[in-house]
N, C-alpha and C positions, 0 to 999 in steps of 0.2 A: 530411477524412473523419471521420465520427462513429464512435466505437467504443464498445461496450458493456462496461463494467467493473463490478466489485464493490468496495465499500468497507466497512470495518468499523473500529470503535474498539477498541483493545486496551489495557486498563490494565496498567501495570508497577509493581511494588513501589517502585522508586526512580525518581523522576521522574514527568512527566506522561504521559497516555496517548499512544499512537501511532496514527495513522490509517494503515490498511493499504489500498492500492489493488491489487486482484488483477486480473491480465489473463490471458488464454489464452497457453499456451506459444508463444513466437516473436513476440509482439507488440513487445517491445523488444529490439533487437539491440545497442544501445550505451547508455551512461549518459546521453548528451545527448538521446536519444529519451524516456527516462524523465523527465528534467528538464523537457522540454516538457510532458509529461503532468501533472507535478506543478504547473506554472504554470497549466495549464488547470483543474486541480481547485481550486486556491486561489481562482480567480475566482468559483467557485460556492459556496465555504464561507461560513457565517455569520461575522461578525467575531469572535466568541468562539472560534473554532476556528483562526484563522489562525496562532497561535503553535505549534500542534501539530507534531511531527515527522511526516514522511510517509515511508513505505516503500512502494515499488512492488514487487510480487511477480509476477514473470513465470512462470506455471506454477502447478501445484497444490502445496499444502504437503507433500503425501506423496511428491512426486517431485523432490525437491531443486531447488526453484525458484531462478532468479536473483533477487537482491535488490538494489535501488537505493534507497539511503536519503538522507535530507537530513542525516544524521550518521552517522558510523561506529558509534557506540554504539547507535542505534536499529536499524540493520540486524543487528548482532550479537545484540541482544536478540531480534529476530523469529526469527533462525535458531535460537536456543536454545529457542524455544517453538513450533516448527512443529507438534509433536503437538497442542498446545492449539488452534492455528489450524485444523487438520484436523478437529477435533471437530464434530459436527453441531449442537452447542449454540451456536456462534458465529453471531451474526446478521449476514448480509451484505445490504447495501443496493445494488440495481442503480443504476448511474450511467452516463449517456451523456456522453462528452466529445468535443470537436472540437479537434484539435491539429495 
């Protein structure tokens, strides 16, 4: 099933940027579902982005979303900057994935 998601790159002061994949609330019910989506996303990334941490955000940043990350530090960082992610200045790219 093809699902329409949004992606954005978010810079962080310490470490490399994080790729955020935003899905509507309820898309991911368990970490392994998010892991399958991350693997599907990696197949579409250019080679220079394969090293990036990826965080899946299930829900809107203003509504306490569930976060599934490739590392605990990246999920914690995203949780700490949800207000920045909610700002209308962050550019989201529509992405269709099949997993």
